[in-house]
C-alpha positions, 0 to 999 in steps of 0.5 A: 549450334552451328553443328546443328545449322549444317546438320538441318541444312543437309537433311533439308529441314526448312522449317527448323532452320530459321529458328536456329539461325536467329537463335545463333545470332541473339547468341552473338555468333557472326554472320560469317560464321552462321553462313559457313554452317550453311554452306557447309550443309549444302557442301555435304549434299554435293559430296554425298551426290557426287559419291553416293547419289541422292534424290532430286527432291532431297537436294531441292529441300536442302537447297530451300533450307539453305535459302531460308537460313539465309534470309533469316540472316537478313543480309543487307541489299543495300547499293554499294560503290561500283568497286564493291559491286559483284556480278556473278554468272555461270556459263553452261549449266544451271548450277544455281546452288554454288551461285547461292552460296558464293552469293551469301558469302560475299554479302556477309563480307559486305559486297553487293551482289548481282546475280547474272544467273546460270546456264547463260551466255557472255553477252548476258554476263556483260550486259548486266556488268554494263547495266549495273556499273559493276566493276567485278565480275565472278564467273564459272565454267562447269563443262569444258565445252564451255571454255570458248565462252571464257574468251567470249566474255572478254571479247564482249566486255572489250567491245562494250568498251568496259573491259578497262574499267572492270576485274574479271575472276574465273572459277568452276570445275572446268576451269584452271589458272592456265585458262585464266592466263590464256584469256587474260582474265584477271584472277583465278580461284577454286573456293569460295574463301579464295574468291572472297580474298581476291574480291577484296583485293581487286576492290581495294585495288580499283578504289585506290586506282589513279587515273591515267593523267596522274598516273603518267605524270606521277611517273614522269617525276620519277615516283611510283604510281599505282602501276607502270602506265602503257603509252600508245604510239599508234597510228595505223593499229588504232585506225585498223581496230576502229574499222577507219580508212587510214586516210579518213583517220589522219585527215579528219579530226572526228575519226581521229578522236573515234579511233583513239577513244576506241582503243583507249576504252578497249584496252585501258591505255594511259594516253591518247596519241595524236601522231599522224604521219611524217607527210602531214608536217612536210605537207604543211610546208608544200611538199606534195603528199601521196594519199593512198585510201588505207595506208600510210602518206608518203612524200613524193616531191620534197620542199628542198632540193639538195643542190638548192637548199638555202635558196628554196628555204628562203622561198619558205613562208612561216605557216598558220597551223589552223590554215594547214588542212591536216595539220589544223585537223590534227590540232583540232582533234586533241581539242574535241578529245579534251572536252571527251576526257577531261583530265582523265587521260593525257593527250599526247600531240605530235611534231617532227623535231628540227633535224628530222623535219629539214630531212623530211622537207628535203625528201630524205635524200641522202646527198643533203648531208654534203651540203651540210658539210660545206654550208654548216652555218647555212644549215643551222639557220634552217634548223632553227627556222624549222624549230620556231615552226615546231614551237608554233605547232606545239603552242597550237596543240597545247592551246587545244588541250594537249598534255604531252609534245611528241618530238619525232627525231629518229634521224638526228639520233642515227647520226655520230655524236660529234654531228649530234652536239654540232648541229642537233643538240642546240634545235632540239634543246630550244624546242624541248625548253619551249615546250616545258615553258608551255607547261607541257612535257617533251617526248623525244621519239627516235627508233632504230639502233641509237645508243650513241647519242641517247645521253644527249636528251639528259641536255636537251630534255631533262625532266621529259621523256625519250622513247627508243627502240628494242635495239637499245638495251633497256637496263642500260638506258635506266642506268644512264638516264636515271632520273633525268629523263623518263623512258618510253619503250622499248618492246620489239614490235617484230617479236611481239606480233609473231609471239603467243599471248604468253610470251608477250605478257613474260616479254612485257613483265621482264621490261617492267622489271628492268626499267620499272622501279622508281618510277620514270618508266612508260611501257610502250612499243619501241616504235609504232604499234604494228597494224598487225599486232593480234589483239590478244597480244595488246591485252596481254601487254596491258595485263602485265601492266595490272599485274607485274606492273603494279607498285612496289614491283616484285622482283 
């Protein structure tokens, strides 16, 4: 009976096929088997067309017979969940017959199918996806000259802010696995059976996908979520991506939020990071800040001189964060963002740690070191005071909706272990303990070559996280910190800014395999995401988290 269905489809006997299909259904033959028989008939036509040639009217009759057979099956067009909704589209050529075979097979497997059409633009496919709230896209190219459309579709999905929500699959005779990897397509298939398998896999992944908030919070408990999170420490990159001058980005809450949300929706990052610049905290305590239009603010007149450090410190008053112009805008930005994303994604507030903060107040003058050696008790008093200031800021950020508080302590971690233990350990511990008591996660930040002091984080910030730079061996640090402190890092921004996207993917995957097992790892750069990092490279990092970064990790 199935052979007969294939034969009448091949010969284009459209008046006979409906009766045969209904008879097959009554006989208990599955929809999948009937569709396979109908598809085989059209495949025969396709092979004959390619090898011997066929008249167009015969091809059209065969296609019509296939359609009549599919209609006789009465496949359901009921609405499905977005994770079971597939948009089909062909770029470069009116290849409708192949699309209909694919659509019929997918409907038989329980998917809702929206056919965007053939010979259409990437923009049209993306628009159909957005309008139908679909989360699966299977598209094909049939001509090599349309390869550029693959990249355009990716870019259009990013531009619309929906790329983070969908899975894309590439097919067609002009496509390849290599092309899919080149343009960060999620999957590649070369036949309808492979497509069904891949769509099922992606559909189940999407159904079980965690929110960024749950993913990060489970990981910090050293348990394995659905995939390794990517955590952004992004200032200049985000402002540039959003097209916002940096002076506006770091001084207006609405611009701060706008930039973070645009990047989050485009890249599917696992946090919004309200880190600004070191001048914001020193400025709140009276330092004079140079404020370029589209560059990072700089401290040009410190508050504390190394010759009169303690005397200058005694003149300081504990500021109210909400009365400090730029600091209050940063706190306000967290509040606005919380109302926008709720508990979908964690919010990172930012502070400068005690030693780093005091160092900045003195203009990072190396001569301060000699004052410390000669007046250790006075310096410890200053550090303790700054820790109190930092805790006040952290509390305000917590009330605004922050879930994680960054503690910038690079200067401290550059010091020798003996110096760190004498001066930096207790103030840092005080701050991290207070942040945890407020119900947030402390995130210590230190960049540069700092392996000598990383072990102190187990004492100051057990249960929290630490971000360190690419100069620190990742495997060594994972073995050192074990399940005590979550690692955030430590991609090399210098290397990956210049690398091609595939290299970026490979490096990111390697980092995931080195440190991801057992949770307790957030993939990130060792320091700020570079302003000049190519967009394609950022996308490759995110592709790595969704492929190599899926738990359980594959050796």
